[in-house]
ZADO-1210 file (C-alpha; in nm, 4 decimals, padded with zeros to 6 digits):
<atoms>
<atom x="-00.0063" y="-00.0034" z="00.0010" code="MET" pos="1"/>
<atom x="00.1406" y="00.3496" z="-00.0937" code="SER" pos="2"/>
<atom x="00.0316" y="00.6982" z="-00.1308" code="VAL" pos="3"/>
<atom x="00.2355" y="00.9741" z="-00.3080" code="HIS" pos="4"/>
<atom x="00.1690" y="01.3512" z="-00.3464" code="ALA" pos="5"/>
<atom x="00.2329" y="01.4805" z="-00.6974" code="LEU" pos="6"/>
<atom x="00.2234" y="01.8416" z="-00.8369" code="ASP" pos="7"/>
<atom x="-00.1022" y="01.9088" z="-01.0265" code="PHE" pos="8"/>
<atom x="-00.0346" y="02.2665" z="-01.1382" code="GLY" pos="9"/>
<atom x="-00.1757" y="02.5833" z="-00.9688" code="THR" pos="10"/>
<atom x="-00.5132" y="02.7602" z="-00.9205" code="THR" pos="11"/>
<atom x="-00.5958" y="03.0883" z="-01.1060" code="ARG" pos="12"/>
<atom x="-00.4503" y="03.2786" z="-00.8087" code="THR" pos="13"/>
<atom x="-00.1230" y="03.0770" z="-00.8152" code="GLY" pos="14"/>
<atom x="-00.2003" y="02.8466" z="-00.5258" code="GLN" pos="15"/>
<atom x="-00.0337" y="02.5034" z="-00.5620" code="PRO" pos="16"/>
<atom x="-00.2727" y="02.2119" z="-00.6352" code="VAL" pos="17"/>
<atom x="-00.1788" y="01.8493" z="-00.5532" code="HIS" pos="18"/>
<atom x="-00.2674" y="01.5088" z="-00.6821" code="LEU" pos="19"/>
<atom x="-00.2569" y="01.2272" z="-00.4252" code="TYR" pos="20"/>
<atom x="-00.2098" y="00.8766" z="-00.5756" code="ARG" pos="21"/>
<atom x="-00.3197" y="00.5775" z="-00.3696" code="LEU" pos="22"/>
<atom x="-00.1932" y="00.2314" z="-00.4826" code="LYS" pos="23"/>
<atom x="-00.2753" y="-00.1021" z="-00.3270" code="ASN" pos="24"/>
<atom x="-00.1109" y="-00.4502" z="-00.3471" code="ALA" pos="25"/>
<atom x="-00.3441" y="-00.5501" z="-00.6384" code="SER" pos="26"/>
<atom x="-00.2121" y="-00.2634" z="-00.8553" code="GLY" pos="27"/>
<atom x="-00.5324" y="-00.0583" z="-00.8246" code="MET" pos="28"/>
<atom x="-00.4697" y="00.3133" z="-00.8294" code="GLU" pos="29"/>
<atom x="-00.6952" y="00.6009" z="-00.7178" code="VAL" pos="30"/>
<atom x="-00.5969" y="00.9729" z="-00.7846" code="ASP" pos="31"/>
<atom x="-00.7663" y="01.2468" z="-00.5760" code="VAL" pos="32"/>
<atom x="-00.6938" y="01.6132" z="-00.5652" code="THR" pos="33"/>
<atom x="-00.7164" y="01.8842" z="-00.3062" code="ASP" pos="34"/>
<atom x="-00.9143" y="02.0963" z="-00.5600" code="LEU" pos="35"/>
<atom x="-01.2752" y="02.0075" z="-00.4764" code="GLY" pos="36"/>
<atom x="-01.1471" y="01.7060" z="-00.2765" code="ALA" pos="37"/>
<atom x="-01.2241" y="01.5312" z="-00.6191" code="SER" pos="38"/>
<atom x="-01.1723" y="01.1870" z="-00.7517" code="ILE" pos="39"/>
<atom x="-00.9539" y="01.2326" z="-01.0658" code="VAL" pos="40"/>
<atom x="-00.8981" y="00.8717" z="-01.1602" code="ALA" pos="41"/>
<atom x="-00.9696" y="00.5188" z="-01.0485" code="ALA" pos="42"/>
<atom x="-00.7711" y="00.2493" z="-01.2349" code="ARG" pos="43"/>
<atom x="-00.9180" y="-00.0910" z="-01.1731" code="VAL" pos="44"/>
<atom x="-00.8062" y="-00.4400" z="-01.2948" code="PRO" pos="45"/>
<atom x="-01.0414" y="-00.5833" z="-01.5477" code="ASN" pos="46"/>
<atom x="-01.0942" y="-00.9573" z="-01.6090" code="SER" pos="47"/>
<atom x="-00.7660" y="-00.9722" z="-01.7966" code="ASN" pos="48"/>
<atom x="-00.5669" y="-00.7966" z="-01.5279" code="GLY" pos="49"/>
<atom x="-00.5342" y="-00.4756" z="-01.7278" code="GLU" pos="50"/>
<atom x="-00.5999" y="-00.1459" z="-01.5512" code="LEU" pos="51"/>
<atom x="-00.9057" y="00.0513" z="-01.6667" code="VAL" pos="52"/>
<atom x="-00.9703" y="00.4010" z="-01.5576" code="ASP" pos="53"/>
<atom x="-01.3420" y="00.3940" z="-01.4628" code="VAL" pos="54"/>
<atom x="-01.3759" y="00.7551" z="-01.3303" code="ALA" pos="55"/>
<atom x="-01.4438" y="01.0512" z="-01.5615" code="LEU" pos="56"/>
<atom x="-01.2199" y="01.3459" z="-01.4995" code="GLY" pos="57"/>
<atom x="-00.9748" y="01.6093" z="-01.6097" code="PHE" pos="58"/>
<atom x="-00.5974" y="01.6518" z="-01.6549" code="ASP" pos="59"/>
<atom x="-00.5755" y="02.0097" z="-01.5465" code="GLU" pos="60"/>
<atom x="-00.6686" y="02.1934" z="-01.2237" code="PRO" pos="61"/>
<atom x="-00.8352" y="02.4790" z="-01.4045" code="GLU" pos="62"/>
<atom x="-01.1113" y="02.2310" z="-01.5150" code="ARG" pos="63"/>
<atom x="-01.1898" y="02.1606" z="-01.1531" code="TYR" pos="64"/>
<atom x="-01.2049" y="02.5320" z="-01.0726" code="GLU" pos="65"/>
<atom x="-01.4798" y="02.5629" z="-01.3301" code="ASN" pos="66"/>
<atom x="-01.6394" y="02.2281" z="-01.2826" code="ASN" pos="67"/>
<atom x="-01.9652" y="02.2663" z="-01.4449" code="THR" pos="68"/>
<atom x="-02.0685" y="01.8994" z="-01.3989" code="HIS" pos="69"/>
<atom x="-01.9319" y="01.8662" z="-01.0457" code="ALA" pos="70"/>
<atom x="-01.6944" y="01.6004" z="-01.1950" code="MET" pos="71"/>
<atom x="-01.5651" y="01.3682" z="-00.9090" code="GLY" pos="72"/>
<atom x="-01.6224" y="01.6455" z="-00.6486" code="GLY" pos="73"/>
<atom x="-01.7396" y="01.6681" z="-00.2900" code="ILE" pos="74"/>
<atom x="-02.0818" y="01.8355" z="-00.2758" code="VAL" pos="75"/>
<atom x="-02.1774" y="02.0481" z="00.0229" code="GLY" pos="76"/>
<atom x="-02.3143" y="02.1940" z="00.2297" code="ARG" pos="77"/>
<atom x="-02.6314" y="02.0162" z="00.0913" code="VAL" pos="78"/>
<atom x="-02.6320" y="01.7903" z="-00.1996" code="ALA" pos="79"/>
<atom x="-02.9212" y="01.8072" z="-00.4450" code="GLY" pos="80"/>
<atom x="-03.1778" y="02.0813" z="-00.4763" code="ARG" pos="81"/>
<atom x="-03.3528" y="02.3051" z="-00.2074" code="ILE" pos="82"/>
<atom x="-03.6825" y="02.4553" z="-00.3290" code="ALA" pos="83"/>
<atom x="-03.7058" y="02.8315" z="-00.3395" code="ASP" pos="84"/>
<atom x="-03.3424" y="02.8632" z="-00.2042" code="ALA" pos="85"/>
<atom x="-03.4713" y="02.8980" z="00.1459" code="SER" pos="86"/>
<atom x="-03.5696" y="02.6848" z="00.4607" code="PHE" pos="87"/>
<atom x="-03.6861" y="02.7211" z="00.8226" code="GLU" pos="88"/>
<atom x="-03.4933" y="02.5821" z="01.1103" code="LEU" pos="89"/>
<atom x="-03.5497" y="02.6452" z="01.4822" code="GLU" pos="90"/>
<atom x="-03.7942" y="02.9250" z="01.4021" code="GLY" pos="91"/>
<atom x="-03.5600" y="03.1093" z="01.1662" code="ARG" pos="92"/>
<atom x="-03.5772" y="03.1497" z="00.7855" code="THR" pos="93"/>
<atom x="-03.2469" y="03.1126" z="00.5988" code="PHE" pos="94"/>
<atom x="-03.2114" y="03.2548" z="00.2460" code="GLU" pos="95"/>
<atom x="-02.9585" y="03.0566" z="00.0397" code="LEU" pos="96"/>
<atom x="-02.7771" y="03.1500" z="-00.2872" code="THR" pos="97"/>
<atom x="-03.0006" y="03.0472" z="-00.5820" code="ALA" pos="98"/>
<atom x="-02.8036" y="02.9096" z="-00.8664" code="ASN" pos="99"/>
<atom x="-03.0574" y="02.7060" z="-01.0583" code="GLU" pos="100"/>
<atom x="-03.3504" y="02.9453" z="-01.1263" code="GLY" pos="101"/>
<atom x="-03.5115" y="03.0149" z="-00.7971" code="ALA" pos="102"/>
<atom x="-03.3694" y="02.7064" z="-00.6349" code="ASN" pos="103"/>
<atom x="-03.0398" y="02.6028" z="-00.4829" code="THR" pos="104"/>
<atom x="-02.8391" y="02.3181" z="-00.6372" code="LEU" pos="105"/>
<atom x="-02.5526" y="02.1438" z="-00.4465" code="HIS" pos="106"/>
<atom x="-02.5146" y="02.4155" z="-00.1947" code="GLY" pos="107"/>
<atom x="-02.5532" y="02.7269" z="-00.4222" code="GLY" pos="108"/>
<atom x="-02.2868" y="02.9676" z="-00.5365" code="CYS" pos="109"/>
<atom x="-01.9189" y="02.9282" z="-00.4530" code="ASP" pos="110"/>
<atom x="-01.9383" y="02.5560" z="-00.4881" code="LEU" pos="111"/>
<atom x="-01.7426" y="02.3357" z="-00.2526" code="TRP" pos="112"/>
<atom x="-01.6185" y="02.1153" z="-00.5453" code="TYR" pos="113"/>
<atom x="-01.4587" y="02.4148" z="-00.6946" code="GLU" pos="114"/>
<atom x="-01.2645" y="02.5206" z="-00.3791" code="ARG" pos="115"/>
<atom x="-00.9051" y="02.4330" z="-00.2746" code="LEU" pos="116"/>
<atom x="-00.9213" y="02.2064" z="00.0263" code="TRP" pos="117"/>
<atom x="-00.6397" y="02.1307" z="00.2767" code="GLU" pos="118"/>
<atom x="-00.4819" y="01.7868" z="00.1916" code="GLY" pos="119"/>
<atom x="-00.2760" y="01.5540" z="00.3994" code="ALA" pos="120"/>
<atom x="-00.1578" y="01.1911" z="00.3682" code="MET" pos="121"/>
<atom x="-00.2155" y="00.9926" z="00.6835" code="VAL" pos="122"/>
<atom x="-00.0655" y="00.6669" z="00.7972" code="GLY" pos="123"/>
<atom x="-00.2654" y="00.3714" z="00.9227" code="ARG" pos="124"/>
<atom x="-00.2278" y="00.4815" z="01.2830" code="LYS" pos="125"/>
<atom x="-00.3496" y="00.8250" z="01.2032" code="GLY" pos="126"/>
<atom x="-00.0124" y="01.0118" z="01.2104" code="ASP" pos="127"/>
<atom x="00.0456" y="01.2679" z="00.9328" code="ARG" pos="128"/>
<atom x="00.3485" y="01.1692" z="00.7290" code="ARG" pos="129"/>
<atom x="00.4521" y="01.1300" z="00.3726" code="ARG" pos="130"/>
<atom x="00.5529" y="00.7626" z="00.3600" code="SER" pos="131"/>
<atom x="00.4875" y="00.4427" z="00.1628" code="THR" pos="132"/>
<atom x="00.2998" y="00.2868" z="00.4690" code="SER" pos="133"/>
<atom x="00.0057" y="00.5428" z="00.4391" code="ALA" pos="134"/>
<atom x="-00.3170" y="00.4180" z="00.2984" code="ASP" pos="135"/>
<atom x="-00.5282" y="00.7316" z="00.3457" code="THR" pos="136"/>
<atom x="-00.5796" y="01.0871" z="00.2299" code="VAL" pos="137"/>
<atom x="-00.7725" y="01.3416" z="00.4281" code="ILE" pos="138"/>
<atom x="-00.9086" y="01.6685" z="00.2880" code="PHE" pos="139"/>
<atom x="-01.0197" y="01.9453" z="00.5145" code="GLY" pos="140"/>
<atom x="-01.2398" y="02.2491" z="00.4586" code="LEU" pos="141"/>
<atom x="-01.3639" y="02.5247" z="00.6884" code="PHE" pos="142"/>
<atom x="-01.7075" y="02.6664" z="00.6026" code="SER" pos="143"/>
<atom x="-01.7865" y="02.9758" z="00.8058" code="PRO" pos="144"/>
<atom x="-02.1181" y="03.0908" z="00.9465" code="ASP" pos="145"/>
<atom x="-02.3363" y="03.2171" z="00.6597" code="GLY" pos="146"/>
<atom x="-02.1442" y="03.0293" z="00.3874" code="ASP" pos="147"/>
<atom x="-02.3903" y="03.0012" z="00.1061" code="GLN" pos="148"/>
<atom x="-02.6580" y="03.1273" z="00.3407" code="GLY" pos="149"/>
<atom x="-02.6387" y="02.8239" z="00.5770" code="PHE" pos="150"/>
<atom x="-02.6055" y="02.8814" z="00.9515" code="PRO" pos="151"/>
<atom x="-02.3040" y="02.7953" z="01.1701" code="GLY" pos="152"/>
<atom x="-01.9394" y="02.7252" z="01.1186" code="ASP" pos="153"/>
<atom x="-01.8694" y="02.3763" z="00.9919" code="VAL" pos="154"/>
<atom x="-01.5429" y="02.1936" z="01.0070" code="ASP" pos="155"/>
<atom x="-01.5323" y="01.9318" z="00.7354" code="VAL" pos="156"/>
<atom x="-01.3112" y="01.6313" z="00.6849" code="ARG" pos="157"/>
<atom x="-01.3323" y="01.3833" z="00.3961" code="VAL" pos="158"/>
<atom x="-01.1204" y="01.0779" z="00.4058" code="THR" pos="159"/>
<atom x="-01.0259" y="00.8618" z="00.1078" code="TYR" pos="160"/>
<atom x="-00.8889" y="00.5182" z="00.1855" code="ARG" pos="161"/>
<atom x="-00.7905" y="00.2466" z="-00.0611" code="LEU" pos="162"/>
<atom x="-00.7762" y="-00.1164" z="00.0718" code="THR" pos="163"/>
<atom x="-00.5966" y="-00.4118" z="-00.0719" code="ASP" pos="164"/>
<atom x="-00.9444" y="-00.5632" z="-00.1405" code="ALA" pos="165"/>
<atom x="-00.9938" y="-00.2906" z="-00.4139" code="ASN" pos="166"/>
<atom x="-01.2378" y="-00.0941" z="-00.1978" code="GLU" pos="167"/>
<atom x="-01.2364" y="00.2805" z="-00.2263" code="LEU" pos="168"/>
<atom x="-01.3792" y="00.3989" z="00.1121" code="VAL" pos="169"/>
<atom x="-01.5034" y="00.7664" z="00.1538" code="ILE" pos="170"/>
<atom x="-01.5655" y="00.8798" z="00.5092" code="ILE" pos="171"/>
<atom x="-01.7428" y="01.2129" z="00.5737" code="TYR" pos="172"/>
<atom x="-01.7156" y="01.4140" z="00.8970" code="ASP" pos="173"/>
<atom x="-01.8547" y="01.7573" z="00.9641" code="ALA" pos="174"/>
<atom x="-01.8739" y="01.9246" z="01.2935" code="GLN" pos="175"/>
<atom x="-02.1031" y="02.2362" z="01.3071" code="PRO" pos="176"/>
<atom x="-02.1052" y="02.5087" z="01.5655" code="SER" pos="177"/>
<atom x="-02.4809" y="02.5614" z="01.5408" code="LEU" pos="178"/>
<atom x="-02.7842" y="02.3515" z="01.4314" code="THR" pos="179"/>
<atom x="-02.7637" y="02.3445" z="01.0547" code="THR" pos="180"/>
<atom x="-02.8246" y="02.1335" z="00.7411" code="LEU" pos="181"/>
<atom x="-02.5522" y="01.8997" z="00.6123" code="ILE" pos="182"/>
<atom x="-02.5775" y="01.6565" z="00.3358" code="ASN" pos="183"/>
<atom x="-02.2468" y="01.5544" z="00.1752" code="LEU" pos="184"/>
<atom x="-02.1901" y="01.3292" z="-00.1240" code="THR" pos="185"/>
<atom x="-01.9345" y="01.2526" z="-00.3918" code="ASN" pos="186"/>
<atom x="-02.0233" y="01.3338" z="-00.7494" code="HIS" pos="187"/>
<atom x="-01.8071" y="01.0894" z="-00.9330" code="ALA" pos="188"/>
<atom x="-01.9276" y="00.9742" z="-01.2797" code="TYR" pos="189"/>
<atom x="-01.8483" y="00.6056" z="-01.3458" code="TRP" pos="190"/>
<atom x="-01.8020" y="00.4209" z="-01.6662" code="ASN" pos="191"/>
<atom x="-01.6832" y="00.0681" z="-01.5924" code="LEU" pos="192"/>
<atom x="-01.5839" y="00.0070" z="-01.9545" code="ASN" pos="193"/>
<atom x="-01.3372" y="00.2956" z="-01.9278" code="GLY" pos="194"/>
<atom x="-01.3835" y="00.6695" z="-01.8701" code="HIS" pos="195"/>
<atom x="-01.3692" y="00.7443" z="-02.2481" code="ASP" pos="196"/>
<atom x="-01.5769" y="00.4475" z="-02.3740" code="ASP" pos="197"/>
<atom x="-01.9005" y="00.6236" z="-02.4555" code="GLY" pos="198"/>
<atom x="-02.2525" y="00.5605" z="-02.3208" code="GLU" pos="199"/>
<atom x="-02.3137" y="00.3575" z="-02.0052" code="VAL" pos="200"/>
<atom x="-02.6685" y="00.2727" z="-02.1004" code="LEU" pos="201"/>
<atom x="-02.5677" y="-00.0933" z="-02.1418" code="GLY" pos="202"/>
<atom x="-02.4280" y="-00.1121" z="-01.7848" code="HIS" pos="203"/>
<atom x="-02.6261" y="-00.3461" z="-01.5611" code="LEU" pos="204"/>
<atom x="-02.7531" y="-00.1660" z="-01.2459" code="LEU" pos="205"/>
<atom x="-02.9116" y="-00.3247" z="-00.9309" code="HIS" pos="206"/>
<atom x="-03.0411" y="-00.1065" z="-00.6536" code="VAL" pos="207"/>
<atom x="-03.1829" y="-00.2447" z="-00.3347" code="ALA" pos="208"/>
<atom x="-03.4707" y="00.0109" z="-00.3142" code="ALA" pos="209"/>
<atom x="-03.8387" y="-00.0748" z="-00.2856" code="GLU" pos="210"/>
<atom x="-03.9521" y="00.2822" z="-00.3225" code="ARG" pos="211"/>
<atom x="-03.8481" y="00.6044" z="-00.4903" code="TYR" pos="212"/>
<atom x="-03.9274" y="00.9753" z="-00.4412" code="ALA" pos="213"/>
<atom x="-04.1082" y="01.1165" z="-00.7445" code="PRO" pos="214"/>
<atom x="-03.9917" y="01.4630" z="-00.8495" code="ALA" pos="215"/>
<atom x="-04.1466" y="01.7404" z="-01.0350" code="GLY" pos="216"/>
<atom x="-04.0093" y="01.9036" z="-01.3621" code="PRO" pos="217"/>
<atom x="-03.7448" y="02.0856" z="-01.1605" code="LEU" pos="218"/>
<atom x="-03.6106" y="01.7481" z="-01.0193" code="HIS" pos="219"/>
<atom x="-03.7328" y="01.8350" z="-00.6698" code="ILE" pos="220"/>
<atom x="-03.8966" y="01.5626" z="-00.4737" code="PRO" pos="221"/>
<atom x="-04.2622" y="01.6048" z="-00.4006" code="SER" pos="222"/>
<atom x="-04.2588" y="01.4443" z="-00.0591" code="GLY" pos="223"/>
<atom x="-04.4080" y="01.1168" z="-00.1576" code="ARG" pos="224"/>
<atom x="-04.2755" y="00.7620" z="-00.1359" code="LYS" pos="225"/>
<atom x="-04.3965" y="00.5433" z="-00.4244" code="VAL" pos="226"/>
<atom x="-04.3335" y="00.1736" z="-00.4841" code="ASN" pos="227"/>
<atom x="-04.0907" y="00.1032" z="-00.7707" code="VAL" pos="228"/>
<atom x="-04.2807" y="-00.1869" z="-00.9022" code="GLY" pos="229"/>
<atom x="-04.4079" y="-00.1372" z="-01.2587" code="GLY" pos="230"/>
<atom x="-04.1990" y="00.1794" z="-01.3021" code="THR" pos="231"/>
<atom x="-03.8720" y="00.2607" z="-01.4831" code="PRO" pos="232"/>
<atom x="-03.7189" y="00.3039" z="-01.1363" code="PHE" pos="233"/>
<atom x="-03.7345" y="-00.0654" z="-01.0511" code="ASP" pos="234"/>
<atom x="-03.3704" y="-00.1878" z="-01.0230" code="PHE" pos="235"/>
<atom x="-03.4451" y="-00.4602" z="-00.7744" code="ARG" pos="236"/>
<atom x="-03.3238" y="-00.7038" z="-01.0315" code="LEU" pos="237"/>
<atom x="-03.0245" y="-00.6072" z="-01.2423" code="PRO" pos="238"/>
<atom x="-03.1102" y="-00.4468" z="-01.5732" code="LYS" pos="239"/>
<atom x="-02.9431" y="-00.2381" z="-01.8357" code="ALA" pos="240"/>
<atom x="-02.9527" y="00.1269" z="-01.7391" code="ILE" pos="241"/>
<atom x="-03.1175" y="00.2308" z="-02.0647" code="GLY" pos="242"/>
<atom x="-03.3631" y="-00.0530" z="-02.0868" code="ARG" pos="243"/>
<atom x="-03.6637" y="00.1471" z="-01.9632" code="ASP" pos="244"/>
<atom x="-03.5593" y="00.4962" z="-02.0913" code="LEU" pos="245"/>
<atom x="-03.8270" y="00.5912" z="-02.3378" code="SER" pos="246"/>
<atom x="-04.1233" y="00.8195" z="-02.3797" code="GLY" pos="247"/>
<atom x="-04.1661" y="01.0437" z="-02.0723" code="ARG" pos="248"/>
<atom x="-03.8581" y="00.9146" z="-01.8937" code="ILE" pos="249"/>
<atom x="-03.5500" y="00.9592" z="-02.1152" code="THR" pos="250"/>
<atom x="-03.2894" y="00.9997" z="-01.8394" code="ASN" pos="251"/>
<atom x="-03.2465" y="00.9232" z="-01.4708" code="TYR" pos="252"/>
<atom x="-03.1903" y="01.2074" z="-01.2170" code="ASP" pos="253"/>
<atom x="-03.4039" y="01.0412" z="-00.9432" code="HIS" pos="254"/>
<atom x="-03.3912" y="00.9477" z="-00.5832" code="THR" pos="255"/>
<atom x="-03.4254" y="00.5841" z="-00.4865" code="LEU" pos="256"/>
<atom x="-03.5006" y="00.5243" z="-00.1123" code="LEU" pos="257"/>
<atom x="-03.2782" y="00.2871" z="00.0693" code="LEU" pos="258"/>
<atom x="-03.4281" y="00.2951" z="00.4204" code="GLY" pos="259"/>
<atom x="-03.2992" y="00.4886" z="00.7111" code="SER" pos="260"/>
<atom x="-03.1643" y="00.2506" z="00.9742" code="ASP" pos="261"/>
<atom x="-02.8276" y="00.4114" z="00.9497" code="GLY" pos="262"/>
<atom x="-02.6409" y="00.0916" z="00.9127" code="LYS" pos="263"/>
<atom x="-02.3673" y="00.0175" z="00.6501" code="GLN" pos="264"/>
<atom x="-02.5100" y="-00.2204" z="00.3885" code="ARG" pos="265"/>
<atom x="-02.4690" y="-00.2961" z="00.0213" code="LYS" pos="266"/>
<atom x="-02.7282" y="-00.0904" z="-00.1693" code="VAL" pos="267"/>
<atom x="-02.6210" y="-00.1138" z="-00.5366" code="ALA" pos="268"/>
<atom x="-02.4213" y="-00.2965" z="-00.7919" code="THR" pos="269"/>
<atom x="-02.2958" y="-00.1605" z="-01.1292" code="LEU" pos="270"/>
<atom x="-02.1490" y="-00.3925" z="-01.3941" code="THR" pos="271"/>
<atom x="-01.9650" y="-00.2962" z="-01.7102" code="GLY" pos="272"/>
<atom x="-02.1085" y="-00.5088" z="-01.9897" code="GLU" pos="273"/>
<atom x="-01.7727" y="-00.4948" z="-02.1856" code="LYS" pos="274"/>
<atom x="-01.5162" y="-00.4898" z="-01.9147" code="SER" pos="275"/>
<atom x="-01.6954" y="-00.7243" z="-01.6703" code="CYS" pos="276"/>
<atom x="-01.5834" y="-00.4868" z="-01.3982" code="ILE" pos="277"/>
<atom x="-01.8171" y="-00.4839" z="-01.0980" code="VAL" pos="278"/>
<atom x="-01.8666" y="-00.2009" z="-00.8553" code="MET" pos="279"/>
<atom x="-02.0660" y="-00.2634" z="-00.5317" code="ASP" pos="280"/>
<atom x="-02.1813" y="00.0343" z="-00.3427" code="VAL" pos="281"/>
<atom x="-02.2127" y="00.0186" z="00.0389" code="TYR" pos="282"/>
<atom x="-02.3435" y="00.3095" z="00.2526" code="THR" pos="283"/>
<atom x="-02.5241" y="00.4078" z="00.5794" code="ASP" pos="284"/>
<atom x="-02.7275" y="00.6881" z="00.3998" code="LEU" pos="285"/>
<atom x="-03.0972" y="00.6768" z="00.3336" code="PRO" pos="286"/>
<atom x="-03.1083" y="00.7388" z="-00.0422" code="SER" pos="287"/>
<atom x="-02.9127" y="00.7212" z="-00.3580" code="ILE" pos="288"/>
<atom x="-02.9463" y="00.9640" z="-00.6521" code="GLN" pos="289"/>
<atom x="-02.8989" y="00.7988" z="-00.9917" code="VAL" pos="290"/>
<atom x="-02.7942" y="01.0387" z="-01.2503" code="TYR" pos="291"/>
<atom x="-02.7228" y="00.9354" z="-01.6072" code="THR" pos="292"/>
<atom x="-02.5502" y="01.2652" z="-01.7158" code="ALA" pos="293"/>
<atom x="-02.7806" y="01.3328" z="-01.9986" code="GLN" pos="294"/>
<atom x="-02.6499" y="01.6961" z="-02.0304" code="LYS" pos="295"/>
<atom x="-02.2888" y="01.5938" z="-02.0259" code="LEU" pos="296"/>
<atom x="-02.0961" y="01.7650" z="-02.3018" code="MET" pos="297"/>
<atom x="-01.7217" y="01.8100" z="-02.2396" code="VAL" pos="298"/>
<atom x="-01.4311" y="01.8552" z="-02.4818" code="GLU" pos="299"/>
<atom x="-01.0721" y="01.7971" z="-02.3947" code="GLY" pos="300"/>
<atom x="-01.1292" y="01.5978" z="-02.0718" code="ALA" pos="301"/>
<atom x="-00.8792" y="01.3392" z="-01.9285" code="LYS" pos="302"/>
<atom x="-00.6433" y="01.1854" z="-02.1902" code="ASP" pos="303"/>
<atom x="-00.8015" y="01.4124" z="-02.4514" code="GLY" pos="304"/>
<atom x="-01.1397" y="01.2423" z="-02.4315" code="ALA" pos="305"/>
<atom x="-01.4767" y="01.3897" z="-02.5194" code="ALA" pos="306"/>
<atom x="-01.7537" y="01.3205" z="-02.2869" code="TYR" pos="307"/>
<atom x="-02.1034" y="01.3051" z="-02.4293" code="ARG" pos="308"/>
<atom x="-02.4586" y="01.2519" z="-02.2874" code="PRO" pos="309"/>
<atom x="-02.4872" y="00.9284" z="-02.0884" code="TYR" pos="310"/>
<atom x="-02.1097" y="00.8994" z="-02.0896" code="GLY" pos="311"/>
<atom x="-02.1127" y="00.8107" z="-01.7138" code="GLY" pos="312"/>
<atom x="-02.3427" y="00.7452" z="-01.4234" code="VAL" pos="313"/>
<atom x="-02.3375" y="00.9080" z="-01.0841" code="ALA" pos="314"/>
<atom x="-02.4531" y="00.7108" z="-00.7869" code="LEU" pos="315"/>
<atom x="-02.4818" y="00.9693" z="-00.5118" code="GLU" pos="316"/>
<atom x="-02.5398" y="00.8406" z="-00.1635" code="THR" pos="317"/>
<atom x="-02.7094" y="01.1105" z="00.0455" code="GLN" pos="318"/>
<atom x="-03.0161" y="01.2276" z="00.2309" code="TYR" pos="319"/>
<atom x="-03.3134" y="01.2907" z="00.0085" code="VAL" pos="320"/>
<atom x="-03.2850" y="01.6270" z="-00.1755" code="PRO" pos="321"/>
<atom x="-03.5071" y="01.9051" z="-00.0320" code="ASP" pos="322"/>
<atom x="-03.5779" y="01.6821" z="00.2779" code="ALA" pos="323"/>
<atom x="-03.5972" y="01.9866" z="00.4986" code="ILE" pos="324"/>
<atom x="-03.9305" y="02.0740" z="00.3280" code="HIS" pos="325"/>
<atom x="-04.0756" y="01.7109" z="00.3662" code="HIS" pos="326"/>
<atom x="-04.0698" y="01.5722" z="00.7094" code="THR" pos="327"/>
<atom x="-04.1688" y="01.2344" z="00.5722" code="VAL" pos="328"/>
<atom x="-03.7970" y="01.1929" z="00.4791" code="PHE" pos="329"/>
<atom x="-03.5042" y="01.1613" z="00.7368" code="LYS" pos="330"/>
<atom x="-03.3781" y="01.5149" z="00.8106" code="GLN" pos="331"/>
<atom x="-03.0165" y="01.6109" z="00.7357" code="PRO" pos="332"/>
<atom x="-03.0107" y="01.8325" z="01.0469" code="VAL" pos="333"/>
<atom x="-02.7020" y="01.8370" z="01.2635" code="PHE" pos="334"/>
<atom x="-02.5731" y="02.0168" z="01.5645" code="SER" pos="335"/>
<atom x="-02.2640" y="02.0520" z="01.7881" code="PRO" pos="336"/>
<atom x="-02.3813" y="01.7590" z="01.9871" code="GLU" pos="337"/>
<atom x="-02.4777" y="01.5577" z="01.6836" code="HIS" pos="338"/>
<atom x="-02.2174" y="01.6045" z="01.4149" code="PRO" pos="339"/>
<atom x="-02.2352" y="01.4635" z="01.0643" code="PHE" pos="340"/>
<atom x="-02.0693" y="01.1259" z="01.0049" code="HIS" pos="341"/>
<atom x="-02.1096" y="00.8916" z="00.7269" code="SER" pos="342"/>
<atom x="-01.9258" y="00.6538" z="00.4875" code="SER" pos="343"/>
<atom x="-01.9707" y="00.5084" z="00.1423" code="THR" pos="344"/>
<atom x="-01.7559" y="00.2382" z="-00.0057" code="THR" pos="345"/>
<atom x="-01.7049" y="00.1546" z="-00.3721" code="TYR" pos="346"/>
<atom x="-01.5831" y="-00.2075" z="-00.3914" code="ALA" pos="347"/>
<atom x="-01.4450" y="-00.3264" z="-00.7262" code="PHE" pos="348"/>
<atom x="-01.4247" y="-00.6816" z="-00.8550" code="SER" pos="349"/>
<atom x="-01.4658" y="-00.8683" z="-01.1832" code="THR" pos="350"/>
<atom x="-01.7089" y="-01.1316" z="-01.3078" code="LEU" pos="351"/>
</atoms>
C-alpha cells in the first residue's frame, strides 16, 4: 500500500494544487486532488488484469475550478436541490444562494467542489506523514457561518482510503457550531468500460430500493414515497440502465429510497457489460441519486477524451434532496452535539 503526493499545477491565483495517488497491493490506483476534494481517476483491474480508468475526470486543475458537471467532487453543504433557495430551522428562515433558477443546487454559489481544500496523507495509525505505509488521504475545509446562506461554522473532513481488497472508502465528517443542514456526497461519474468508452446505458444496475421519491419538472422531490414496481425506477433485479428509458422518462436524475436505519449495507451494484468490472456500493445513508448525465458535453477531458450525454453514471449516496421541506424523509439536520458522520464504499471486482 502506498500514497504519493504529486504536483497538479496551480489555481488561477497561483496556489499550488496536488494530486494524491493511492495504490494497493493488487495494483489498483486512485488519484484524488485537493481541488474540490475530487476523484480524478480510478484505475481498476479488469478480467484480464489490465488497469481500466473507470472515473471521468480532467488532466488540469483549471477544469476543476470551473467544474460545471461537479466531476468527481465533494458536494456540500447540501447535495441536491432546495426549493425556493430557503428553509426554516428552529424558528428562523434562512435565505440561500439560488444558482438554478429560484432554487439552490448542490449548496448554491461558491461551490465546494470548486474550492481548494487542505490535503494531507495519513498513515494507518493516524499520524500525518509522507510515507509508503500510508493508505489514506484526508481533505479538510472550513465553512464559516453564513457560507452559501447556511447557519453555523462547519469544520469538514473527507477521508479517502484504498484497501487491498480494491475498496475505495469515503468517510465524511462535519462538525457544526450551530444547528444546521449538512448533506455531503461525492459526485463521481462512473463508466466501468473505461472513462472514455462512450455511453453507459448498457451497464447493468441493481439498486436495493423498494420505493423512490417522485420529483417534479425541476427535479425536486414532492414528498411522496412510491413503490418502484411497474416503473422505470425498479432496479431490484439487475437491468441495463437504458432498458426502460423511453417516452416520458428519457434519463435518470431520481432519488431511490434505501431505508433509514443508519447501518452500513450493500445498496447497489454496477457492472460494465464490456469490461466485466463490477462496482458494489455500500453506505449508511437513506437514499441514492441515480444520475445518467444526459447533459454531459465536455471537450478535452482526461487523456483528451470527449464526454457526451450518458457517458457516465453518478450514484450519489445522500439524504433525500429538499428533505428539509418534507418531514416524511429523514432530516439532514445536525448540531454541535450531533455532528455529521457517514461513509460510502465503492468495492471493485470482476465477473
